[in-house]
C-alpha positions as CSV (number, residue, x, y, z in Angstrom):
1,M,7.9,29.0,29.6
2,Q,5.2,27.1,30.6
3,N,6.8,27.6,34.2
4,Q,5.8,31.3,33.9
5,T,2.2,32.0,34.9
6,I,0.4,34.9,33.5
7,N,-2.9,36.9,34.7
8,T,-5.6,34.7,33.5
9,K,-8.9,36.7,32.6
10,I,-12.0,35.4,33.6
11,I,-14.5,35.6,30.8
12,D,-17.8,37.0,32.7
13,G,-20.4,35.1,30.9
14,K,-23.4,36.9,32.9
15,Q,-22.1,40.4,32.2
16,L,-21.8,39.6,28.3
17,A,-25.5,38.0,28.3
18,D,-26.7,41.2,30.6
19,N,-25.3,43.6,28.2
20,L,-26.8,41.6,25.3
21,R,-30.6,41.3,26.7
22,A,-30.5,44.8,27.5
23,E,-30.3,45.4,23.7
24,I,-32.9,42.7,22.9
25,A,-35.3,44.6,25.6
26,E,-34.6,47.7,23.4
27,G,-35.3,46.0,20.2
28,V,-38.2,44.1,21.8
29,C,-39.7,47.6,22.9
30,R,-39.1,49.3,19.5
31,I,-40.9,46.4,17.6
32,K,-43.6,46.8,20.1
33,N,-44.0,50.5,19.7
34,E,-43.2,50.8,15.6
35,K,-45.2,47.6,14.6
36,G,-47.5,46.8,17.2
37,L,-45.9,43.4,17.4
38,T,-44.9,41.3,20.7
39,P,-42.0,38.5,19.6
40,G,-43.7,35.2,20.9
41,L,-41.9,32.1,22.1
42,A,-43.4,28.7,22.9
43,V,-41.9,26.2,24.7
44,I,-42.8,22.6,24.9
45,L,-41.8,20.3,27.7
46,V,-42.7,16.4,28.0
47,G,-42.8,14.7,31.0
48,D,-40.9,16.3,34.2
49,N,-37.2,15.9,33.9
50,P,-35.8,18.3,36.7
51,A,-33.1,19.9,34.5
52,S,-35.7,20.2,31.9
53,V,-38.0,22.2,34.1
54,S,-35.4,24.4,35.6
55,Y,-34.4,25.1,32.0
56,V,-37.8,26.0,31.0
57,T,-38.1,28.3,34.0
58,A,-35.4,29.9,33.4
59,K,-36.4,30.5,29.5
60,E,-40.0,32.1,30.6
61,R,-38.3,34.0,33.2
62,A,-35.8,35.6,30.4
63,C,-38.4,36.4,27.9
64,R,-40.3,38.0,30.6
65,E,-37.7,40.3,31.4
66,A,-37.0,41.3,27.8
67,G,-40.7,42.1,27.5
68,M,-41.5,38.9,24.9
69,F,-44.5,36.9,25.1
70,S,-43.8,33.3,26.4
71,R,-46.4,30.3,25.8
72,E,-45.0,27.5,28.2
73,I,-46.5,24.1,27.1
74,R,-45.9,21.2,29.7
75,L,-47.1,17.8,28.6
76,A,-47.4,14.8,30.3
77,A,-44.5,12.2,29.4
78,E,-46.9,9.7,28.3
79,T,-47.9,12.3,25.3
80,T,-47.3,10.3,22.1
81,E,-45.3,11.7,19.4
82,S,-48.1,12.1,16.9
83,E,-49.6,14.4,19.5
84,V,-46.4,16.7,19.9
85,V,-46.1,17.1,16.1
86,R,-49.7,18.6,16.0
87,L,-49.1,21.0,18.4
88,I,-46.0,21.7,16.9
89,N,-48.1,22.6,13.8
90,E,-50.7,24.5,15.6
91,L,-47.7,26.7,16.6
92,N,-46.1,26.9,13.0
93,G,-49.5,28.5,12.0
94,D,-49.9,30.7,15.2
95,S,-49.2,34.4,14.0
96,A,-48.2,35.6,17.9
97,I,-45.9,32.7,17.9
98,H,-42.1,33.6,16.4
99,G,-40.2,31.0,18.0
100,I,-40.9,27.3,18.8
101,L,-38.4,25.5,21.2
102,V,-38.9,21.8,22.3
103,Q,-36.9,20.9,25.1
104,L,-34.4,18.1,25.3
105,P,-34.3,15.4,25.9
106,L,-37.5,13.8,25.1
107,P,-39.0,10.8,26.4
108,K,-37.6,7.6,24.8
109,H,-40.7,6.7,22.7
110,I,-41.0,10.1,21.0
111,S,-38.4,10.7,18.2
112,E,-36.5,13.6,18.6
113,K,-35.6,13.9,14.9
114,S,-39.4,13.5,14.0
115,V,-40.2,16.6,16.3
116,I,-37.6,18.9,15.4
117,N,-38.3,18.5,11.8
118,A,-41.9,19.1,12.3
119,I,-40.9,22.8,13.3
120,A,-41.0,25.4,10.2
121,P,-37.3,26.8,9.7
122,E,-38.6,30.2,10.4
123,K,-40.2,29.6,13.9
124,D,-37.0,27.3,14.3
125,V,-35.0,29.8,17.2
126,D,-32.9,26.7,18.4
127,G,-31.1,26.7,14.8
128,F,-31.5,22.5,14.8
129,T,-33.5,22.0,12.0
130,P,-31.9,20.4,8.9
131,V,-32.9,23.7,6.6
132,N,-31.1,26.3,9.1
133,V,-28.3,23.6,9.7
134,G,-27.7,23.2,6.2
135,R,-28.1,27.1,5.8
136,M,-25.4,27.7,8.5
137,M,-23.2,24.9,7.0
138,I,-22.9,27.1,3.4
139,G,-22.8,30.6,4.9
140,E,-26.5,31.6,4.3
141,D,-28.7,33.7,6.6
142,C,-30.0,31.2,9.0
143,Y,-30.8,31.3,12.8
144,L,-27.6,29.9,14.3
145,P,-27.8,27.4,17.3
146,C,-27.7,29.2,20.7
147,T,-24.8,27.6,22.2
148,P,-22.5,27.9,19.5
149,H,-23.5,31.5,18.5
150,G,-22.8,32.2,22.5
151,I,-19.6,30.7,22.1
152,I,-18.5,33.2,19.2
153,K,-19.9,36.1,21.4
154,L,-17.7,34.9,24.6
155,I,-14.6,34.4,22.2
156,E,-15.1,38.1,20.7
157,F,-15.7,39.5,24.6
158,S,-12.5,38.0,25.6
159,G,-10.7,40.4,23.2
160,M,-9.3,37.6,20.8
161,D,-9.5,38.6,17.3
162,I,-10.8,35.3,15.9
163,R,-9.6,36.1,11.9
164,G,-6.7,34.0,11.3
165,K,-6.1,32.0,14.8
166,H,-6.0,28.4,15.4
167,A,-9.1,27.2,16.9
168,V,-9.5,23.2,18.5
169,V,-13.3,22.1,19.3
170,I,-12.9,19.0,21.4
171,G,-16.2,17.5,21.1
172,R,-18.3,16.6,18.1
173,S,-22.0,16.8,19.1
174,N,-24.5,18.0,17.0
175,I,-25.6,20.5,19.3
176,V,-22.6,22.2,20.2
177,G,-19.3,20.8,18.7
178,K,-20.1,20.3,15.0
179,P,-22.2,23.5,14.6
180,V,-19.0,25.5,16.6
181,A,-16.6,24.2,14.6
182,A,-19.0,25.4,11.4
183,L,-19.1,29.0,12.7
184,L,-15.5,29.3,13.7
185,S,-14.4,28.6,10.0
186,R,-17.2,31.1,8.1
187,R,-15.6,33.8,6.3
188,E,-16.8,36.2,9.0
189,T,-14.1,34.5,11.9
190,N,-12.0,32.8,9.4
191,A,-10.3,30.6,11.9
192,T,-8.5,27.5,11.1
193,V,-10.5,24.8,12.7
194,T,-9.3,21.0,14.0
195,L,-12.2,19.2,15.6
196,C,-11.3,16.5,18.2
197,H,-13.0,13.7,19.4
198,T,-13.0,10.1,21.1
199,G,-11.4,9.2,17.9
200,T,-8.3,11.3,18.1
201,P,-5.4,9.8,19.6
202,D,-3.6,12.5,21.2
203,V,-5.8,15.5,21.9
204,A,-3.1,17.6,23.5
205,R,-1.0,17.5,20.3
206,F,-3.2,19.8,18.9
207,T,-4.4,21.9,21.6
208,R,-1.0,22.8,22.8
209,E,-0.8,24.8,19.0
210,A,-4.1,26.2,19.6
211,D,-5.1,30.1,20.0
212,I,-8.4,28.9,21.0
213,V,-10.0,26.0,22.8
214,V,-13.8,25.1,22.9
215,V,-13.8,22.0,24.8
216,A,-17.5,20.5,25.0
217,A,-16.7,16.5,25.7
218,G,-18.9,16.0,28.4
219,H,-16.2,14.7,31.2
220,P,-14.4,16.9,33.7
221,G,-10.4,17.0,33.4
222,T,-10.7,16.3,29.5
223,L,-8.5,19.9,29.2
224,T,-5.7,20.4,31.5
225,G,-3.3,23.6,31.7
226,D,-0.4,21.3,30.6
227,M,-1.9,20.7,27.3
228,L,-2.5,24.5,26.3
229,K,-0.3,27.1,24.5
230,K,0.0,30.4,26.9
231,G,-2.2,32.6,26.3
232,A,-4.9,30.5,24.7
233,V,-8.5,31.2,25.0
234,V,-10.4,28.8,26.9
235,I,-14.5,28.0,26.7
236,D,-15.4,25.3,28.6
237,V,-19.2,24.5,27.5
238,G,-19.0,21.3,30.0
239,V,-21.4,20.8,33.1
240,N,-20.5,17.8,35.3
241,R,-21.7,17.4,39.1
242,I,-19.0,16.0,41.4
243,P,-19.5,15.1,44.8
244,D,-18.7,17.4,47.5
245,A,-19.7,16.9,51.2
246,T,-19.0,20.8,51.9
247,R,-21.8,21.9,49.7
248,P,-25.1,22.4,51.1
249,K,-26.5,20.0,47.9
250,G,-23.8,17.5,48.7
251,F,-22.1,18.1,45.0
252,R,-20.2,21.2,43.1
253,L,-20.5,22.0,39.4
254,V,-17.3,21.8,37.4
255,G,-16.8,22.3,33.7
256,D,-14.7,19.9,31.1
257,A,-11.4,22.1,31.8
258,D,-9.4,21.7,34.9
259,F,-10.1,25.6,35.8
260,E,-7.2,25.4,38.3
261,S,-4.5,24.2,36.3
262,C,-5.6,26.0,33.4
263,Q,-5.6,29.4,35.5
264,G,-2.1,30.9,34.7
265,V,-1.7,29.4,31.3
266,A,-4.9,30.6,29.6
267,G,-5.4,33.9,28.5
268,A,-8.7,33.9,29.2
269,I,-11.1,31.2,30.4
270,T,-15.1,30.9,31.1
271,P,-15.6,29.9,34.4
272,V,-18.6,26.9,35.6
273,P,-21.4,28.2,36.1
274,G,-21.4,31.6,35.0
275,G,-19.5,31.4,31.5
276,V,-21.3,29.5,28.7
277,G,-24.8,29.0,30.2
278,P,-26.4,32.6,30.5
279,M,-25.3,32.8,26.9
280,T,-27.8,29.7,25.6
281,I,-30.9,31.4,26.8
282,T,-29.5,34.8,25.6
283,M,-29.0,33.9,22.2
284,L,-32.6,32.0,22.0
285,L,-34.3,35.7,23.0
286,W,-31.8,37.2,20.0
287,N,-33.2,34.9,17.8
288,T,-37.0,35.2,18.8
289,L,-36.9,38.8,18.7
290,E,-35.1,38.7,15.0
291,S,-37.6,36.2,13.9
292,A,-40.2,38.8,15.0
293,R,-38.6,41.5,13.0
294,R,-39.0,39.2,9.8
295,A,-42.6,38.6,10.5
296,A,-43.2,42.6,10.9
297,N,-41.1,43.2,7.6
298,A,-43.0,40.0,5.5
Protein backbone atom coordinates (compact mmCIF):
# COMPACT_ATOMS: atom_id res chain seq x y z
CA MET A 1 0.00 0.00 0.00
CA GLN A 2 2.82 2.40 0.85
CA ASN A 3 4.21 1.87 -2.65
CA GLN A 4 1.10 3.47 -4.16
CA THR A 5 1.60 7.23 -4.05
CA ILE A 6 -1.22 9.69 -3.57
CA ASN A 7 -1.58 13.33 -4.52
CA THR A 8 -0.39 15.22 -1.43
CA LYS A 9 -2.06 18.56 -0.78
CA ILE A 10 0.29 21.39 0.14
CA ILE A 11 -1.29 23.36 3.00
CA ASP A 12 -0.76 27.03 2.13
CA GLY A 13 -0.17 28.75 5.45
CA LYS A 14 0.27 32.11 3.77
CA GLN A 15 -3.14 31.88 2.10
CA LEU A 16 -4.84 30.97 5.38
CA ALA A 17 -2.96 33.75 7.19
CA ASP A 18 -4.04 36.25 4.52
CA ASN A 19 -7.68 35.15 4.89
CA LEU A 20 -7.57 35.52 8.68
CA ARG A 21 -5.71 38.85 8.54
CA ALA A 22 -8.44 40.24 6.30
CA GLU A 23 -10.98 39.24 8.98
CA ILE A 24 -8.81 40.80 11.68
CA ALA A 25 -8.48 44.06 9.72
CA GLU A 26 -12.28 44.20 9.42
CA GLY A 27 -12.57 43.65 13.16
CA VAL A 28 -10.06 46.42 13.86
CA CYS A 29 -11.98 48.80 11.61
CA ARG A 30 -15.23 47.90 13.35
CA ILE A 31 -13.93 48.48 16.89
CA LYS A 32 -12.41 51.80 15.83
CA ASN A 33 -15.71 52.97 14.36
CA GLU A 34 -18.01 51.61 17.07
CA LYS A 35 -15.88 52.07 20.19
CA GLY A 36 -13.35 54.69 19.14
CA LEU A 37 -10.61 52.30 20.21
CA THR A 38 -7.46 51.21 18.34
CA PRO A 39 -6.04 47.82 19.37
CA GLY A 40 -2.47 48.32 20.57
CA LEU A 41 0.43 45.88 20.79
CA ALA A 42 3.70 46.57 22.61
CA VAL A 43 6.70 44.48 21.58
CA ILE A 44 9.81 44.48 23.75
CA LEU A 45 13.13 43.48 22.23
CA VAL A 46 16.19 43.18 24.45
CA GLY A 47 19.46 43.04 22.52
CA ASP A 48 20.04 42.78 18.78
CA ASN A 49 19.71 39.09 17.92
CA PRO A 50 19.29 39.16 14.09
CA ALA A 51 16.47 36.60 14.05
CA SER A 52 14.63 38.44 16.84
CA VAL A 53 15.04 41.78 15.07
CA SER A 54 13.57 40.24 11.93
CA TYR A 55 10.60 38.79 13.83
CA VAL A 56 9.89 42.07 15.61
CA THR A 57 10.00 43.99 12.32
CA ALA A 58 7.56 41.51 10.77
CA LYS A 59 5.20 41.88 13.73
CA GLU A 60 5.29 45.66 13.51
CA ARG A 61 4.51 45.51 9.79
CA ALA A 62 1.64 43.08 10.36
CA CYS A 63 0.14 45.39 13.01
CA ARG A 64 0.34 48.36 10.69
CA GLU A 65 -1.30 46.45 7.84
CA ALA A 66 -4.14 45.37 10.15
CA GLY A 67 -4.71 48.97 11.29
CA MET A 68 -3.42 48.33 14.82
CA PHE A 69 -1.21 50.56 16.94
CA SER A 70 2.26 49.07 17.40
CA ARG A 71 4.74 50.23 20.00
CA GLU A 72 8.17 48.72 19.50
CA ILE A 73 10.54 49.07 22.46
CA ARG A 74 14.17 48.14 21.82
CA LEU A 75 16.44 47.81 24.82
CA ALA A 76 20.18 47.31 25.06
CA ALA A 77 21.43 43.78 25.75
CA GLU A 78 22.82 45.06 29.07
CA THR A 79 19.36 46.07 30.33
CA THR A 80 18.70 44.54 33.74
CA GLU A 81 15.88 42.17 34.57
CA SER A 82 14.38 44.67 37.02
CA GLU A 83 14.31 47.34 34.30
CA VAL A 84 12.44 45.02 31.92
CA VAL A 85 9.95 44.06 34.64
CA ARG A 86 9.44 47.74 35.52
CA LEU A 87 8.68 48.49 31.86
CA ILE A 88 6.17 45.64 31.69
CA ASN A 89 4.43 46.93 34.80
CA GLU A 90 4.08 50.34 33.14
CA LEU A 91 2.59 48.74 30.02
CA ASN A 92 0.21 46.68 32.17
CA GLY A 93 -1.32 49.97 33.29
CA ASP A 94 -1.33 51.65 29.85
CA SER A 95 -4.89 51.71 28.47
CA ALA A 96 -3.60 52.20 24.89
CA ILE A 97 -1.82 48.83 25.04
CA HIS A 98 -3.95 45.67 24.80
CA GLY A 99 -1.20 43.16 24.21
CA ILE A 100 2.36 42.83 25.52
CA LEU A 101 4.91 40.59 23.85
CA VAL A 102 8.48 40.07 24.98
CA GLN A 103 10.60 38.70 22.15
CA LEU A 104 12.44 35.53 23.16
CA PRO A 105 15.15 34.50 23.74
CA LEU A 106 16.29 37.03 26.30
CA PRO A 107 19.93 37.65 27.29
CA LYS A 108 21.17 35.01 29.74
CA HIS A 109 21.21 37.35 32.74
CA ILE A 110 17.43 37.89 32.45
CA SER A 111 15.00 35.22 33.69
CA GLU A 112 12.38 34.49 31.02
CA LYS A 113 10.13 33.10 33.75
CA SER A 114 10.26 36.31 35.81
CA VAL A 115 9.64 38.50 32.77
CA ILE A 116 6.72 36.47 31.42
CA ASN A 117 5.15 36.23 34.88
CA ALA A 118 5.21 40.04 35.08
CA ILE A 119 2.81 40.36 32.11
CA ALA A 120 -0.81 40.87 33.17
CA PRO A 121 -2.80 37.78 32.03
CA GLU A 122 -5.35 40.02 30.28
CA LYS A 123 -2.53 41.43 28.10
CA ASP A 124 -0.68 38.14 27.61
CA VAL A 125 -1.45 37.81 23.88
CA ASP A 126 1.30 35.18 23.51
CA GLY A 127 -0.58 32.90 25.91
CA PHE A 128 2.58 32.17 27.90
CA THR A 129 1.75 33.23 31.46
CA PRO A 130 0.96 30.46 33.98
CA VAL A 131 -2.58 31.85 34.37
CA ASN A 132 -3.38 31.49 30.66
CA VAL A 133 -1.59 28.15 30.37
CA GLY A 134 -3.61 26.87 33.33
CA ARG A 135 -6.86 28.14 31.84
CA MET A 136 -6.02 26.45 28.54
CA MET A 137 -5.32 23.14 30.27
CA ILE A 138 -8.69 23.07 32.05
CA GLY A 139 -10.62 24.34 29.03
CA GLU A 140 -11.42 27.83 30.29
CA ASP A 141 -11.57 30.90 28.06
CA CYS A 142 -8.09 32.35 27.57
CA TYR A 143 -5.61 33.63 25.00
CA LEU A 144 -4.34 30.54 23.23
CA PRO A 145 -0.60 30.34 22.45
CA CYS A 146 -0.10 31.62 18.92
CA THR A 147 1.78 28.82 17.14
CA PRO A 148 -0.31 25.96 18.61
CA HIS A 149 -3.53 27.85 17.83
CA GLY A 150 -2.27 28.43 14.28
CA ILE A 151 -1.55 24.70 13.96
CA ILE A 152 -5.15 23.84 14.83
CA LYS A 153 -6.33 26.33 12.18
CA LEU A 154 -3.99 24.76 9.60
CA ILE A 155 -5.27 21.23 10.29
CA GLU A 156 -8.84 22.45 9.87
CA PHE A 157 -7.84 24.34 6.70
CA SER A 158 -6.48 21.08 5.25
CA GLY A 159 -10.00 19.67 5.34
CA MET A 160 -9.30 17.21 8.15
CA ASP A 161 -12.01 16.86 10.80
CA ILE A 162 -9.92 16.55 13.96
CA ARG A 163 -12.68 14.99 16.06
CA GLY A 164 -12.06 11.34 16.82
CA LYS A 165 -8.70 11.26 15.06
CA HIS A 166 -5.39 10.00 16.44
CA ALA A 167 -2.83 12.81 16.58
CA VAL A 168 0.86 12.34 17.30
CA VAL A 169 2.92 15.32 18.47
CA ILE A 170 6.70 14.98 18.23
CA GLY A 171 8.39 17.35 20.68
CA ARG A 172 7.42 18.47 24.18
CA SER A 173 8.49 22.12 24.32
CA ASN A 174 6.45 24.53 26.42
CA ILE A 175 5.97 26.76 23.37
CA VAL A 176 4.66 24.20 20.84
CA GLY A 177 4.63 20.51 21.77
CA LYS A 178 2.84 20.50 25.12
CA PRO A 179 0.26 23.20 24.31
CA VAL A 180 -0.65 21.80 20.88
CA ALA A 181 -1.15 18.37 22.46
CA ALA A 182 -3.48 20.02 24.99
CA LEU A 183 -5.42 21.88 22.29
CA LEU A 184 -5.85 18.75 20.17
CA SER A 185 -7.34 16.89 23.14
CA ARG A 186 -9.82 19.61 24.17
CA ARG A 187 -13.51 18.78 23.84
CA GLU A 188 -13.90 21.05 20.79
CA THR A 189 -11.24 19.14 18.84
CA ASN A 190 -11.59 15.79 20.63
CA ALA A 191 -8.57 13.99 19.20
CA THR A 192 -6.74 11.14 20.91
CA VAL A 193 -3.20 12.43 21.41
CA THR A 194 0.17 10.70 21.73
CA LEU A 195 3.09 12.91 22.75
CA CYS A 196 6.48 11.61 21.57
CA HIS A 197 9.86 13.03 22.58
CA THR A 198 13.52 12.14 23.10
CA GLY A 199 12.49 9.48 25.61
CA THR A 200 10.24 7.66 23.12
CA PRO A 201 12.05 4.46 21.97
CA ASP A 202 10.25 4.01 18.62
CA VAL A 203 8.53 7.15 17.35
CA ALA A 204 7.61 5.49 14.04
CA ARG A 205 5.51 2.93 15.90
CA PHE A 206 3.14 5.76 16.84
CA THR A 207 3.33 7.95 13.73
CA ARG A 208 2.38 5.00 11.48
CA GLU A 209 -0.95 4.85 13.30
CA ALA A 210 -1.58 8.62 13.29
CA ASP A 211 -4.13 10.54 11.25
CA ILE A 212 -2.36 13.78 12.19
CA VAL A 213 1.35 14.30 12.89
CA VAL A 214 2.68 17.57 14.30
CA VAL A 215 6.48 17.52 14.23
CA ALA A 216 8.24 20.13 16.37
CA ALA A 217 11.50 18.45 17.35
CA GLY A 218 13.99 21.02 16.02
CA HIS A 219 15.90 18.50 13.90
CA PRO A 220 15.68 18.01 10.12
CA GLY A 221 14.66 14.54 8.98
CA THR A 222 12.85 13.70 12.23
CA LEU A 223 9.84 12.52 10.23
CA THR A 224 10.16 10.59 6.96
CA GLY A 225 7.61 9.19 4.54
CA ASP A 226 8.09 5.60 5.69
CA MET A 227 6.99 6.67 9.18
CA LEU A 228 3.58 7.83 7.97
CA LYS A 229 0.16 6.30 7.60
CA LYS A 230 -1.11 6.93 4.08
CA GLY A 231 -3.29 10.04 3.95
CA ALA A 232 -2.08 11.53 7.25
CA VAL A 233 -1.96 15.30 7.70
CA VAL A 234 1.55 16.54 8.54
CA ILE A 235 2.15 19.89 10.24
CA ASP A 236 5.86 20.74 10.15
CA VAL A 237 6.85 23.32 12.76
CA GLY A 238 10.62 23.03 12.28
CA VAL A 239 12.79 25.73 10.71
CA ASN A 240 16.35 24.52 10.11
CA ARG A 241 19.18 26.03 8.08
CA ILE A 242 20.91 23.55 5.77
CA PRO A 243 24.12 24.53 3.92
CA ASP A 244 23.42 24.89 0.20
CA ALA A 245 26.10 26.37 -2.04
CA THR A 246 23.56 26.83 -4.86
CA ARG A 247 21.62 29.42 -2.85
CA PRO A 248 22.67 33.11 -2.74
CA LYS A 249 22.82 33.06 1.08
CA GLY A 250 24.65 29.72 1.16
CA PHE A 251 21.82 27.88 2.91
CA ARG A 252 18.21 26.81 2.53
CA LEU A 253 15.42 26.37 5.05
CA VAL A 254 13.93 22.95 5.73
CA GLY A 255 11.52 21.65 8.32
CA ASP A 256 11.69 18.70 10.68
CA ALA A 257 9.90 16.49 8.14
CA ASP A 258 11.63 15.16 5.04
CA PHE A 259 9.32 16.93 2.61
CA GLU A 260 10.25 14.88 -0.45
CA SER A 261 9.70 11.44 1.09
CA CYS A 262 6.47 12.56 2.79
CA GLN A 263 4.97 13.64 -0.51
CA GLY A 264 2.95 10.85 -2.07
CA VAL A 265 2.25 9.38 1.38
CA ALA A 266 0.83 12.29 3.39
CA GLY A 267 -2.66 13.44 2.50
CA ALA A 268 -1.60 17.01 3.23
CA ILE A 269 1.57 18.70 4.48
CA THR A 270 2.75 22.19 5.39
CA PRO A 271 5.81 23.48 3.52
CA VAL A 272 8.80 25.20 5.12
CA PRO A 273 8.80 28.11 4.68
CA GLY A 274 5.19 29.12 4.03
CA GLY A 275 3.34 26.77 6.37
CA VAL A 276 3.23 27.33 10.12
CA GLY A 277 5.35 30.51 10.11
CA PRO A 278 2.78 32.96 8.70
CA MET A 279 0.18 31.72 11.19
CA THR A 280 2.11 32.62 14.36
CA ILE A 281 2.01 36.40 13.84
CA THR A 282 -1.56 36.12 12.53
CA MET A 283 -2.79 34.53 15.76
CA LEU A 284 -0.88 37.19 17.73
CA LEU A 285 -2.98 39.82 15.94
CA TRP A 286 -6.07 37.70 16.59
CA ASN A 287 -5.39 37.70 20.34
CA THR A 288 -4.58 41.43 20.40
CA LEU A 289 -7.90 42.27 18.73
CA GLU A 290 -9.72 40.01 21.20
CA SER A 291 -7.99 41.77 24.11
CA ALA A 292 -9.11 45.14 22.74
CA ARG A 293 -12.68 43.86 22.44
CA ARG A 294 -12.64 42.76 26.05
CA ALA A 295 -11.27 46.13 27.15
CA ALA A 296 -13.97 47.93 25.18
CA ASN A 297 -16.70 45.87 26.83
CA ALA A 298 -15.25 46.00 30.33
